[in-house]
CHARMM internal coordinates of N, CA and C (Angstrom, degrees):
IC EDIT
DIST 1 N 1 CA 1.4454
DIST 1 CA 1 C 1.5248
ANGL 1 N 1 CA 1 C 109.14
DIST 1 C 2 N 1.2829
ANGL 1 CA 1 C 2 N 116.49
DIHE 1 N 1 CA 1 C 2 N 140.65
DIST 2 N 2 CA 1.4672
ANGL 1 C 2 N 2 CA 120.92
DIHE 1 CA 1 C 2 N 2 CA -175.41
DIST 2 CA 2 C 1.5258
ANGL 2 N 2 CA 2 C 112.01
DIHE 1 C 2 N 2 CA 2 C -73.97
DIST 2 C 3 N 1.3223
ANGL 2 CA 2 C 3 N 116.17
DIHE 2 N 2 CA 2 C 3 N 167.34
DIST 3 N 3 CA 1.4595
ANGL 2 C 3 N 3 CA 118.95
DIHE 2 CA 2 C 3 N 3 CA 174.91
DIST 3 CA 3 C 1.5229
ANGL 3 N 3 CA 3 C 111.18
DIHE 2 C 3 N 3 CA 3 C -65.71
DIST 3 C 4 N 1.3297
ANGL 3 CA 3 C 4 N 114.25
DIHE 3 N 3 CA 3 C 4 N 156.02
DIST 4 N 4 CA 1.4648
ANGL 3 C 4 N 4 CA 120.68
DIHE 3 CA 3 C 4 N 4 CA 177.86
DIST 4 CA 4 C 1.5281
ANGL 4 N 4 CA 4 C 106.77
DIHE 3 C 4 N 4 CA 4 C -117.87
DIST 4 C 5 N 1.3566
ANGL 4 CA 4 C 5 N 114.89
DIHE 4 N 4 CA 4 C 5 N 128.91
DIST 5 N 5 CA 1.4557
ANGL 4 C 5 N 5 CA 120.61
DIHE 4 CA 4 C 5 N 5 CA -177.78
DIST 5 CA 5 C 1.5135
ANGL 5 N 5 CA 5 C 107.22
DIHE 4 C 5 N 5 CA 5 C -106.25
DIST 5 C 6 N 1.3400
ANGL 5 CA 5 C 6 N 115.17
DIHE 5 N 5 CA 5 C 6 N 125.35
DIST 6 N 6 CA 1.4483
ANGL 5 C 6 N 6 CA 122.26
DIHE 5 CA 5 C 6 N 6 CA 175.09
DIST 6 CA 6 C 1.5193
ANGL 6 N 6 CA 6 C 107.29
DIHE 5 C 6 N 6 CA 6 C -84.30
DIST 6 C 7 N 1.3161
ANGL 6 CA 6 C 7 N 116.25
DIHE 6 N 6 CA 6 C 7 N 104.94
DIST 7 N 7 CA 1.4855
ANGL 6 C 7 N 7 CA 121.23
DIHE 6 CA 6 C 7 N 7 CA -174.39
DIST 7 CA 7 C 1.5257
ANGL 7 N 7 CA 7 C 112.65
DIHE 6 C 7 N 7 CA 7 C -65.15
DIST 7 C 8 N 1.2957
ANGL 7 CA 7 C 8 N 117.14
DIHE 7 N 7 CA 7 C 8 N -22.12
DIST 8 N 8 CA 1.4768
ANGL 7 C 8 N 8 CA 119.29
DIHE 7 CA 7 C 8 N 8 CA 178.88
DIST 8 CA 8 C 1.5285
ANGL 8 N 8 CA 8 C 111.49
DIHE 7 C 8 N 8 CA 8 C -77.58
DIST 8 C 9 N 1.3184
ANGL 8 CA 8 C 9 N 117.99
DIHE 8 N 8 CA 8 C 9 N -20.62
DIST 9 N 9 CA 1.4732
ANGL 8 C 9 N 9 CA 121.57
DIHE 8 CA 8 C 9 N 9 CA 179.67
DIST 9 CA 9 C 1.5149
ANGL 9 N 9 CA 9 C 113.62
DIHE 8 C 9 N 9 CA 9 C -104.87
DIST 9 C 10 N 1.3198
ANGL 9 CA 9 C 10 N 118.94
DIHE 9 N 9 CA 9 C 10 N -24.46
DIST 10 N 10 CA 1.4404
ANGL 9 C 10 N 10 CA 122.61
DIHE 9 CA 9 C 10 N 10 CA -175.96
DIST 10 CA 10 C 1.5708
ANGL 10 N 10 CA 10 C 110.21
DIHE 9 C 10 N 10 CA 10 C -66.20
DIST 10 C 11 N 1.3448
ANGL 10 CA 10 C 11 N 113.84
DIHE 10 N 10 CA 10 C 11 N 134.16
DIST 11 N 11 CA 1.4636
ANGL 10 C 11 N 11 CA 118.00
DIHE 10 CA 10 C 11 N 11 CA 178.49
DIST 11 CA 11 C 1.5161
ANGL 11 N 11 CA 11 C 112.65
DIHE 10 C 11 N 11 CA 11 C -103.62
DIST 11 C 12 N 1.3440
ANGL 11 CA 11 C 12 N 118.25
DIHE 11 N 11 CA 11 C 12 N 3.42
DIST 12 N 12 CA 1.4552
ANGL 11 C 12 N 12 CA 122.88
DIHE 11 CA 11 C 12 N 12 CA 175.00
DIST 12 CA 12 C 1.5158
ANGL 12 N 12 CA 12 C 113.61
DIHE 11 C 12 N 12 CA 12 C 73.27
DIST 12 C 13 N 1.3155
ANGL 12 CA 12 C 13 N 117.81
DIHE 12 N 12 CA 12 C 13 N 28.15
DIST 13 N 13 CA 1.5046
ANGL 12 C 13 N 13 CA 120.61
DIHE 12 CA 12 C 13 N 13 CA -177.93
DIST 13 CA 13 C 1.5069
ANGL 13 N 13 CA 13 C 112.47
DIHE 12 C 13 N 13 CA 13 C -67.61
DIST 13 C 14 N 1.3686
ANGL 13 CA 13 C 14 N 117.92
DIHE 13 N 13 CA 13 C 14 N -31.16
DIST 14 N 14 CA 1.4545
ANGL 13 C 14 N 14 CA 120.64
DIHE 13 CA 13 C 14 N 14 CA 178.33
DIST 14 CA 14 C 1.5129
ANGL 14 N 14 CA 14 C 113.97
DIHE 13 C 14 N 14 CA 14 C 87.87
DIST 14 C 15 N 1.3352
ANGL 14 CA 14 C 15 N 118.81
DIHE 14 N 14 CA 14 C 15 N 5.04
DIST 15 N 15 CA 1.4475
ANGL 14 C 15 N 15 CA 119.86
DIHE 14 CA 14 C 15 N 15 CA 179.86
DIST 15 CA 15 C 1.5269
ANGL 15 N 15 CA 15 C 111.82
DIHE 14 C 15 N 15 CA 15 C -62.74
DIST 15 C 16 N 1.2962
ANGL 15 CA 15 C 16 N 117.86
DIHE 15 N 15 CA 15 C 16 N -38.46
DIST 16 N 16 CA 1.4731
ANGL 15 C 16 N 16 CA 120.92
DIHE 15 CA 15 C 16 N 16 CA -179.56
DIST 16 CA 16 C 1.5432
ANGL 16 N 16 CA 16 C 110.05
DIHE 15 C 16 N 16 CA 16 C -67.19
DIST 16 C 17 N 1.3152
ANGL 16 CA 16 C 17 N 117.19
DIHE 16 N 16 CA 16 C 17 N -35.78
DIST 17 N 17 CA 1.4626
ANGL 16 C 17 N 17 CA 120.45
DIHE 16 CA 16 C 17 N 17 CA 178.16
DIST 17 CA 17 C 1.5238
ANGL 17 N 17 CA 17 C 110.72
DIHE 16 C 17 N 17 CA 17 C -65.67
DIST 17 C 18 N 1.2871
ANGL 17 CA 17 C 18 N 118.11
DIHE 17 N 17 CA 17 C 18 N -42.42
DIST 18 N 18 CA 1.4637
ANGL 17 C 18 N 18 CA 121.70
DIHE 17 CA 17 C 18 N 18 CA -178.71
DIST 18 CA 18 C 1.4960
ANGL 18 N 18 CA 18 C 113.17
DIHE 17 C 18 N 18 CA 18 C -69.35
DIST 18 C 19 N 1.3277
ANGL 18 CA 18 C 19 N 118.83
DIHE 18 N 18 CA 18 C 19 N -36.80
DIST 19 N 19 CA 1.4781
ANGL 18 C 19 N 19 CA 122.36
DIHE 18 CA 18 C 19 N 19 CA -174.39
DIST 19 CA 19 C 1.5258
ANGL 19 N 19 CA 19 C 112.71
DIHE 18 C 19 N 19 CA 19 C -82.84
DIST 19 C 20 N 1.3061
ANGL 19 CA 19 C 20 N 118.24
DIHE 19 N 19 CA 19 C 20 N -19.73
DIST 20 N 20 CA 1.4868
ANGL 19 C 20 N 20 CA 120.81
DIHE 19 CA 19 C 20 N 20 CA -173.94
DIST 20 CA 20 C 1.5267
ANGL 20 N 20 CA 20 C 111.52
DIHE 19 C 20 N 20 CA 20 C -67.02
DIST 20 C 21 N 1.3255
ANGL 20 CA 20 C 21 N 115.03
DIHE 20 N 20 CA 20 C 21 N 119.13
DIST 21 N 21 CA 1.4611
ANGL 20 C 21 N 21 CA 120.51
DIHE 20 CA 20 C 21 N 21 CA 177.69
DIST 21 CA 21 C 1.5095
ANGL 21 N 21 CA 21 C 113.10
DIHE 20 C 21 N 21 CA 21 C -77.10
DIST 21 C 22 N 1.2995
ANGL 21 CA 21 C 22 N 116.96
DIHE 21 N 21 CA 21 C 22 N -25.61
DIST 22 N 22 CA 1.4619
ANGL 21 C 22 N 22 CA 121.34
DIHE 21 CA 21 C 22 N 22 CA -176.73
DIST 22 CA 22 C 1.5027
ANGL 22 N 22 CA 22 C 115.05
DIHE 21 C 22 N 22 CA 22 C -91.06
DIST 22 C 23 N 1.3182
ANGL 22 CA 22 C 23 N 118.28
DIHE 22 N 22 CA 22 C 23 N 2.51
DIST 23 N 23 CA 1.4721
ANGL 22 C 23 N 23 CA 123.62
DIHE 22 CA 22 C 23 N 23 CA -178.87
DIST 23 CA 23 C 1.5059
ANGL 23 N 23 CA 23 C 113.36
DIHE 22 C 23 N 23 CA 23 C 53.46
DIST 23 C 24 N 1.3214
ANGL 23 CA 23 C 24 N 116.17
DIHE 23 N 23 CA 23 C 24 N 39.82
DIST 24 N 24 CA 1.4594
ANGL 23 C 24 N 24 CA 123.89
DIHE 23 CA 23 C 24 N 24 CA 177.29
DIST 24 CA 24 C 1.5311
ANGL 24 N 24 CA 24 C 109.98
DIHE 23 C 24 N 24 CA 24 C -61.39
DIST 24 C 25 N 1.3268
ANGL 24 CA 24 C 25 N 116.27
DIHE 24 N 24 CA 24 C 25 N -34.39
DIST 25 N 25 CA 1.4643
ANGL 24 C 25 N 25 CA 122.06
DIHE 24 CA 24 C 25 N 25 CA -176.63
DIST 25 CA 25 C 1.5307
ANGL 25 N 25 CA 25 C 112.34
DIHE 24 C 25 N 25 CA 25 C -97.07
DIST 25 C 26 N 1.2993
ANGL 25 CA 25 C 26 N 119.58
DIHE 25 N 25 CA 25 C 26 N 21.15
DIST 26 N 26 CA 1.4427
ANGL 25 C 26 N 26 CA 123.23
DIHE 25 CA 25 C 26 N 26 CA -174.38
DIST 26 CA 26 C 1.5158
ANGL 26 N 26 CA 26 C 111.08
DIHE 25 C 26 N 26 CA 26 C -52.77
DIST 26 C 27 N 1.3251
ANGL 26 CA 26 C 27 N 116.29
DIHE 26 N 26 CA 26 C 27 N 131.99
DIST 27 N 27 CA 1.4424
ANGL 26 C 27 N 27 CA 122.05
DIHE 26 CA 26 C 27 N 27 CA 178.61
DIST 27 CA 27 C 1.5133
ANGL 27 N 27 CA 27 C 114.77
DIHE 26 C 27 N 27 CA 27 C 89.67
DIST 27 C 28 N 1.3271
ANGL 27 CA 27 C 28 N 117.21
DIHE 27 N 27 CA 27 C 28 N -4.43
DIST 28 N 28 CA 1.4689
ANGL 27 C 28 N 28 CA 118.50
DIHE 27 CA 27 C 28 N 28 CA -179.95
DIST 28 CA 28 C 1.5486
ANGL 28 N 28 CA 28 C 109.30
DIHE 27 C 28 N 28 CA 28 C -71.83
DIST 28 C 29 N 1.3042
ANGL 28 CA 28 C 29 N 114.82
DIHE 28 N 28 CA 28 C 29 N 142.07
DIST 29 N 29 CA 1.4703
ANGL 28 C 29 N 29 CA 120.42
DIHE 28 CA 28 C 29 N 29 CA -176.34
DIST 29 CA 29 C 1.4882
ANGL 29 N 29 CA 29 C 110.47
DIHE 28 C 29 N 29 CA 29 C -93.64
DIST 29 C 30 N 1.3569
ANGL 29 CA 29 C 30 N 116.23
DIHE 29 N 29 CA 29 C 30 N 149.72
DIST 30 N 30 CA 1.4600
ANGL 29 C 30 N 30 CA 121.74
DIHE 29 CA 29 C 30 N 30 CA 178.66
DIST 30 CA 30 C 1.5242
ANGL 30 N 30 CA 30 C 109.96
DIHE 29 C 30 N 30 CA 30 C -67.15
DIST 30 C 31 N 1.3229
ANGL 30 CA 30 C 31 N 113.75
DIHE 30 N 30 CA 30 C 31 N 148.59
DIST 31 N 31 CA 1.4792
ANGL 30 C 31 N 31 CA 123.52
DIHE 30 CA 30 C 31 N 31 CA 177.99
DIST 31 CA 31 C 1.5277
ANGL 31 N 31 CA 31 C 111.42
DIHE 30 C 31 N 31 CA 31 C 67.89
DIST 31 C 32 N 1.3362
ANGL 31 CA 31 C 32 N 118.05
DIHE 31 N 31 CA 31 C 32 N 16.62
DIST 32 N 32 CA 1.4469
ANGL 31 C 32 N 32 CA 121.95
DIHE 31 CA 31 C 32 N 32 CA 174.74
DIST 32 CA 32 C 1.5162
ANGL 32 N 32 CA 32 C 108.81
DIHE 31 C 32 N 32 CA 32 C -129.06
DIST 32 C 33 N 1.3102
ANGL 32 CA 32 C 33 N 116.29
DIHE 32 N 32 CA 32 C 33 N 161.31
DIST 33 N 33 CA 1.4476
ANGL 32 C 33 N 33 CA 120.35
DIHE 32 CA 32 C 33 N 33 CA 179.39
DIST 33 CA 33 C 1.5480
ANGL 33 N 33 CA 33 C 108.27
DIHE 32 C 33 N 33 CA 33 C -67.29
DIST 33 C 34 N 1.3377
ANGL 33 CA 33 C 34 N 117.20
DIHE 33 N 33 CA 33 C 34 N 125.39
DIST 34 N 34 CA 1.4485
ANGL 33 C 34 N 34 CA 119.61
DIHE 33 CA 33 C 34 N 34 CA -177.05
DIST 34 CA 34 C 1.5244
ANGL 34 N 34 CA 34 C 113.00
DIHE 33 C 34 N 34 CA 34 C -64.20
DIST 34 C 35 N 1.3099
ANGL 34 CA 34 C 35 N 114.87
DIHE 34 N 34 CA 34 C 35 N 150.04
DIST 35 N 35 CA 1.4665
ANGL 34 C 35 N 35 CA 120.87
DIHE 34 CA 34 C 35 N 35 CA 178.41
DIST 35 CA 35 C 1.5328
ANGL 35 N 35 CA 35 C 108.40
DIHE 34 C 35 N 35 CA 35 C -112.31
DIST 35 C 36 N 1.3176
ANGL 35 CA 35 C 36 N 115.61
DIHE 35 N 35 CA 35 C 36 N 141.02
DIST 36 N 36 CA 1.4675
ANGL 35 C 36 N 36 CA 120.78
DIHE 35 CA 35 C 36 N 36 CA 176.97
DIST 36 CA 36 C 1.5131
ANGL 36 N 36 CA 36 C 106.91
DIHE 35 C 36 N 36 CA 36 C -83.94
DIST 36 C 37 N 1.3126
ANGL 36 CA 36 C 37 N 117.51
DIHE 36 N 36 CA 36 C 37 N 105.47
DIST 37 N 37 CA 1.4544
ANGL 36 C 37 N 37 CA 122.08
DIHE 36 CA 36 C 37 N 37 CA -176.35
DIST 37 CA 37 C 1.5213
ANGL 37 N 37 CA 37 C 112.85
DIHE 36 C 37 N 37 CA 37 C -95.50
DIST 37 C 38 N 1.3308
ANGL 37 CA 37 C 38 N 116.82
DIHE 37 N 37 CA 37 C 38 N -34.72
DIST 38 N 38 CA 1.4522
ANGL 37 C 38 N 38 CA 122.11
DIHE 37 CA 37 C 38 N 38 CA -178.40
DIST 38 CA 38 C 1.5263
ANGL 38 N 38 CA 38 C 109.83
DIHE 37 C 38 N 38 CA 38 C -129.17
DIST 38 C 39 N 1.3281
ANGL 38 CA 38 C 39 N 118.31
DIHE 38 N 38 CA 38 C 39 N 76.57
DIST 39 N 39 CA 1.4825
ANGL 38 C 39 N 39 CA 121.19
DIHE 38 CA 38 C 39 N 39 CA -176.40
DIST 39 CA 39 C 1.5108
ANGL 39 N 39 CA 39 C 113.01
DIHE 38 C 39 N 39 CA 39 C -64.16
DIST 39 C 40 N 1.3451
ANGL 39 CA 39 C 40 N 117.95
DIHE 39 N 39 CA 39 C 40 N -28.27
DIST 40 N 40 CA 1.4473
ANGL 39 C 40 N 40 CA 119.65
DIHE 39 CA 39 C 40 N 40 CA -177.86
DIST 40 CA 40 C 1.5576
ANGL 40 N 40 CA 40 C 111.65
DIHE 39 C 40 N 40 CA 40 C -72.98
DIST 40 C 41 N 1.3136
ANGL 40 CA 40 C 41 N 117.41
DIHE 40 N 40 CA 40 C 41 N -10.61
DIST 41 N 41 CA 1.4774
ANGL 40 C 41 N 41 CA 121.05
DIHE 40 CA 40 C 41 N 41 CA 179.28
DIST 41 CA 41 C 1.5372
ANGL 41 N 41 CA 41 C 113.08
DIHE 40 C 41 N 41 CA 41 C -89.05
DIST 41 C 42 N 1.3291
ANGL 41 CA 41 C 42 N 117.48
DIHE 41 N 41 CA 41 C 42 N -0.88
DIST 42 N 42 CA 1.4658
ANGL 41 C 42 N 42 CA 120.07
DIHE 41 CA 41 C 42 N 42 CA -178.63
DIST 42 CA 42 C 1.5203
ANGL 42 N 42 CA 42 C 110.40
DIHE 41 C 42 N 42 CA 42 C -68.26
DIST 42 C 43 N 1.3435
ANGL 42 CA 42 C 43 N 115.69
DIHE 42 N 42 CA 42 C 43 N 128.12
DIST 43 N 43 CA 1.4551
ANGL 42 C 43 N 43 CA 122.71
DIHE 42 CA 42 C 43 N 43 CA -179.54
DIST 43 CA 43 C 1.5281
ANGL 43 N 43 CA 43 C 111.67
DIHE 42 C 43 N 43 CA 43 C -94.20
DIST 43 C 44 N 1.3133
ANGL 43 CA 43 C 44 N 119.13
DIHE 43 N 43 CA 43 C 44 N -3.06
DIST 44 N 44 CA 1.4603
ANGL 43 C 44 N 44 CA 125.85
DIHE 43 CA 43 C 44 N 44 CA 178.23
DIST 44 CA 44 C 1.5389
ANGL 44 N 44 CA 44 C 111.91
DIHE 43 C 44 N 44 CA 44 C 58.37
DIST 44 C 45 N 1.3274
ANGL 44 CA 44 C 45 N 116.83
DIHE 44 N 44 CA 44 C 45 N 40.45
DIST 45 N 45 CA 1.4542
ANGL 44 C 45 N 45 CA 120.75
DIHE 44 CA 44 C 45 N 45 CA 177.54
DIST 45 CA 45 C 1.5292
ANGL 45 N 45 CA 45 C 111.55
DIHE 44 C 45 N 45 CA 45 C -81.05
DIST 45 C 46 N 1.3296
ANGL 45 CA 45 C 46 N 116.78
DIHE 45 N 45 CA 45 C 46 N -29.42
DIST 46 N 46 CA 1.4663
ANGL 45 C 46 N 46 CA 120.96
DIHE 45 CA 45 C 46 N 46 CA 178.60
DIST 46 CA 46 C 1.5015
ANGL 46 N 46 CA 46 C 113.48
DIHE 45 C 46 N 46 CA 46 C 86.77
DIST 46 C 47 N 1.3079
ANGL 46 CA 46 C 47 N 118.87
DIHE 46 N 46 CA 46 C 47 N 8.78
DIST 47 N 47 CA 1.4680
ANGL 46 C 47 N 47 CA 121.39
DIHE 46 CA 46 C 47 N 47 CA 178.31
DIST 47 CA 47 C 1.4969
ANGL 47 N 47 CA 47 C 112.20
DIHE 46 C 47 N 47 CA 47 C -63.46
DIST 47 C 48 N 1.3213
ANGL 47 CA 47 C 48 N 117.62
DIHE 47 N 47 CA 47 C 48 N -34.40
DIST 48 N 48 CA 1.4770
ANGL 47 C 48 N 48 CA 120.77
DIHE 47 CA 47 C 48 N 48 CA -179.86
DIST 48 CA 48 C 1.5180
ANGL 48 N 48 CA 48 C 111.34
DIHE 47 C 48 N 48 CA 48 C -65.06
DIST 48 C 49 N 1.3123
ANGL 48 CA 48 C 49 N 116.38
DIHE 48 N 48 CA 48 C 49 N -33.88
DIST 49 N 49 CA 1.4813
ANGL 48 C 49 N 49 CA 121.21
DIHE 48 CA 48 C 49 N 49 CA 177.37
DIST 49 CA 49 C 1.5236
ANGL 49 N 49 CA 49 C 110.75
DIHE 48 C 49 N 49 CA 49 C -72.69
DIST 49 C 50 N 1.3325
ANGL 49 CA 49 C 50 N 116.20
DIHE 49 N 49 CA 49 C 50 N -40.57
DIST 50 N 50 CA 1.4757
ANGL 49 C 50 N 50 CA 121.38
DIHE 49 CA 49 C 50 N 50 CA -177.76
DIST 50 CA 50 C 1.5215
ANGL 50 N 50 CA 50 C 112.94
DIHE 49 C 50 N 50 CA 50 C -65.88
DIST 50 C 51 N 1.3230
ANGL 50 CA 50 C 51 N 117.90
DIHE 50 N 50 CA 50 C 51 N -38.23
DIST 51 N 51 CA 1.4829
ANGL 50 C 51 N 51 CA 120.26
DIHE 50 CA 50 C 51 N 51 CA -175.44
DIST 51 CA 51 C 1.5428
ANGL 51 N 51 CA 51 C 112.84
DIHE 50 C 51 N 51 CA 51 C -87.27
DIST 51 C 52 N 1.2680
ANGL 51 CA 51 C 52 N 117.55
DIHE 51 N 51 CA 51 C 52 N -6.64
DIST 52 N 52 CA 1.4774
ANGL 51 C 52 N 52 CA 120.36
DIHE 51 CA 51 C 52 N 52 CA -178.55
DIST 52 CA 52 C 1.5272
ANGL 52 N 52 CA 52 C 109.51
DIHE 51 C 52 N 52 CA 52 C -72.28
DIST 52 C 53 N 1.3334
ANGL 52 CA 52 C 53 N 116.71
DIHE 52 N 52 CA 52 C 53 N 124.78
DIST 53 N 53 CA 1.4583
ANGL 52 C 53 N 53 CA 119.95
DIHE 52 CA 52 C 53 N 53 CA -178.57
DIST 53 CA 53 C 1.5446
ANGL 53 N 53 CA 53 C 113.21
DIHE 52 C 53 N 53 CA 53 C -76.19
DIST 53 C 54 N 1.3298
ANGL 53 CA 53 C 54 N 117.75
DIHE 53 N 53 CA 53 C 54 N -16.29
DIST 54 N 54 CA 1.4650
ANGL 53 C 54 N 54 CA 121.79
DIHE 53 CA 53 C 54 N 54 CA -179.15
DIST 54 CA 54 C 1.5349
ANGL 54 N 54 CA 54 C 108.27
DIHE 53 C 54 N 54 CA 54 C -106.36
DIST 54 C 55 N 1.3163
ANGL 54 CA 54 C 55 N 115.04
DIHE 54 N 54 CA 54 C 55 N 114.61
DIST 55 N 55 CA 1.4667
ANGL 54 C 55 N 55 CA 120.03
DIHE 54 CA 54 C 55 N 55 CA -177.28
DIST 55 CA 55 C 1.5221
ANGL 55 N 55 CA 55 C 110.45
DIHE 54 C 55 N 55 CA 55 C -63.65
DIST 55 C 56 N 1.3470
ANGL 55 CA 55 C 56 N 115.94
DIHE 55 N 55 CA 55 C 56 N 127.21
DIST 56 N 56 CA 1.4408
ANGL 55 C 56 N 56 CA 121.32
DIHE 55 CA 55 C 56 N 56 CA 178.56
DIST 56 CA 56 C 1.5006
ANGL 56 N 56 CA 56 C 115.69
DIHE 55 C 56 N 56 CA 56 C 89.20
DIST 56 C 57 N 1.3344
ANGL 56 CA 56 C 57 N 119.18
DIHE 56 N 56 CA 56 C 57 N -1.43
DIST 57 N 57 CA 1.4485
ANGL 56 C 57 N 57 CA 120.81
DIHE 56 CA 56 C 57 N 57 CA -179.09
DIST 57 CA 57 C 1.5123
ANGL 57 N 57 CA 57 C 110.96
DIHE 56 C 57 N 57 CA 57 C -75.90
DIST 57 C 58 N 1.3352
ANGL 57 CA 57 C 58 N 116.80
DIHE 57 N 57 CA 57 C 58 N -31.50
DIST 58 N 58 CA 1.4728
ANGL 57 C 58 N 58 CA 121.18
DIHE 57 CA 57 C 58 N 58 CA 177.27
DIST 58 CA 58 C 1.5262
ANGL 58 N 58 CA 58 C 107.47
DIHE 57 C 58 N 58 CA 58 C -123.70
DIST 58 C 59 N 1.2992
ANGL 58 CA 58 C 59 N 115.70
DIHE 58 N 58 CA 58 C 59 N 129.18
DIST 59 N 59 CA 1.4712
ANGL 58 C 59 N 59 CA 121.51
DIHE 58 CA 58 C 59 N 59 CA 177.04
DIST 59 CA 59 C 1.5205
ANGL 59 N 59 CA 59 C 107.97
DIHE 58 C 59 N 59 CA 59 C -125.73
DIST 59 C 60 N 1.3370
ANGL 59 CA 59 C 60 N 114.22
DIHE 59 N 59 CA 59 C 60 N 143.09
DIST 60 N 60 CA 1.4489
ANGL 59 C 60 N 60 CA 118.77
DIHE 59 CA 59 C 60 N 60 CA -179.17
DIST 60 CA 60 C 1.5377
ANGL 60 N 60 CA 60 C 108.35
DIHE 59 C 60 N 60 CA 60 C -115.64
DIST 60 C 61 N 1.2861
ANGL 60 CA 60 C 61 N 116.31
DIHE 60 N 60 CA 60 C 61 N 125.37
DIST 61 N 61 CA 1.4573
ANGL 60 C 61 N 61 CA 121.52
DIHE 60 CA 60 C 61 N 61 CA 177.79
DIST 61 CA 61 C 1.5080
ANGL 61 N 61 CA 61 C 107.83
DIHE 60 C 61 N 61 CA 61 C -99.93
DIST 61 C 62 N 1.3294
ANGL 61 CA 61 C 62 N 116.55
DIHE 61 N 61 CA 61 C 62 N 109.42
DIST 62 N 62 CA 1.4517
ANGL 61 C 62 N 62 CA 121.30
DIHE 61 CA 61 C 62 N 62 CA -178.20
DIST 62 CA 62 C 1.5390
ANGL 62 N 62 CA 62 C 108.17
DIHE 61 C 62 N 62 CA 62 C -86.92
DIST 62 C 63 N 1.3389
ANGL 62 CA 62 C 63 N 118.67
DIHE 62 N 62 CA 62 C 63 N 130.58
DIST 63 N 63 CA 1.4607
ANGL 62 C 63 N 63 CA 121.19
DIHE 62 CA 62 C 63 N 63 CA -179.65
DIST 63 CA 63 C 1.5206
ANGL 63 N 63 CA 63 C 111.10
DIHE 62 C 63 N 63 CA 63 C -62.22
DIST 63 C 64 N 1.3168
ANGL 63 CA 63 C 64 N 116.61
DIHE 63 N 63 CA 63 C 64 N 149.54
DIST 64 N 64 CA 1.4823
ANGL 63 C 64 N 64 CA 122.05
DIHE 63 CA 63 C 64 N 64 CA -176.87
DIST 64 CA 64 C 1.5261
ANGL 64 N 64 CA 64 C 112.59
DIHE 63 C 64 N 64 CA 64 C -55.25
DIST 64 C 65 N 1.3160
ANGL 64 CA 64 C 65 N 120.87
DIHE 64 N 64 CA 64 C 65 N -45.88
DIST 65 N 65 CA 1.4797
ANGL 64 C 65 N 65 CA 117.90
DIHE 64 CA 64 C 65 N 65 CA -179.28
DIST 65 CA 65 C 1.5190
ANGL 65 N 65 CA 65 C 112.89
DIHE 64 C 65 N 65 CA 65 C -59.35
DIST 65 C 66 N 1.3590
ANGL 65 CA 65 C 66 N 116.72
DIHE 65 N 65 CA 65 C 66 N -34.91
DIST 66 N 66 CA 1.4705
ANGL 65 C 66 N 66 CA 119.69
DIHE 65 CA 65 C 66 N 66 CA 178.48
DIST 66 CA 66 C 1.5402
ANGL 66 N 66 CA 66 C 110.60
DIHE 65 C 66 N 66 CA 66 C -72.53
DIST 66 C 67 N 1.3508
ANGL 66 CA 66 C 67 N 116.81
DIHE 66 N 66 CA 66 C 67 N -33.29
DIST 67 N 67 CA 1.4543
ANGL 66 C 67 N 67 CA 119.37
DIHE 66 CA 66 C 67 N 67 CA 178.59
DIST 67 CA 67 C 1.5205
ANGL 67 N 67 CA 67 C 109.76
DIHE 66 C 67 N 67 CA 67 C -65.11
DIST 67 C 68 N 1.3359
ANGL 67 CA 67 C 68 N 117.31
DIHE 67 N 67 CA 67 C 68 N -39.16
DIST 68 N 68 CA 1.4284
ANGL 67 C 68 N 68 CA 120.83
DIHE 67 CA 67 C 68 N 68 CA 178.90
DIST 68 CA 68 C 1.5253
ANGL 68 N 68 CA 68 C 112.28
DIHE 67 C 68 N 68 CA 68 C -66.87
DIST 68 C 69 N 1.2966
ANGL 68 CA 68 C 69 N 117.42
DIHE 68 N 68 CA 68 C 69 N -33.47
DIST 69 N 69 CA 1.4593
ANGL 68 C 69 N 69 CA 120.34
DIHE 68 CA 68 C 69 N 69 CA 179.08
DIST 69 CA 69 C 1.5146
ANGL 69 N 69 CA 69 C 112.45
DIHE 68 C 69 N 69 CA 69 C -72.86
DIST 69 C 70 N 1.3505
ANGL 69 CA 69 C 70 N 118.49
DIHE 69 N 69 CA 69 C 70 N -22.75
DIST 70 N 70 CA 1.4622
ANGL 69 C 70 N 70 CA 121.75
DIHE 69 CA 69 C 70 N 70 CA 178.35
DIST 70 CA 70 C 1.5286
ANGL 70 N 70 CA 70 C 110.77
DIHE 69 C 70 N 70 CA 70 C -71.05
DIST 70 C 71 N 1.3270
ANGL 70 CA 70 C 71 N 116.94
DIHE 70 N 70 CA 70 C 71 N -26.66
DIST 71 N 71 CA 1.4559
ANGL 70 C 71 N 71 CA 121.22
DIHE 70 CA 70 C 71 N 71 CA -177.23
DIST 71 CA 71 C 1.4487
ANGL 71 N 71 CA 71 C 109.19
DIHE 70 C 71 N 71 CA 71 C -73.56
END
COOR INIT
IC SEED 1 N 1 CA 1 C
IC BUILD
């Protein structure tokens, strides 16, 4: 499942867009709230959540099968 952006908290810094290896946010413009263009390309690494300066602006929902493999 792709990341979820809370538009009320996002400041449009673009850190998540720059760090994403899967180009989930492809085509998002700087200084604007990023758009999830290719959700199927999400690798669930969590880098977008880690680099976000606003806590809770980006959340990553990891699919259940992947959660089980982490254990």
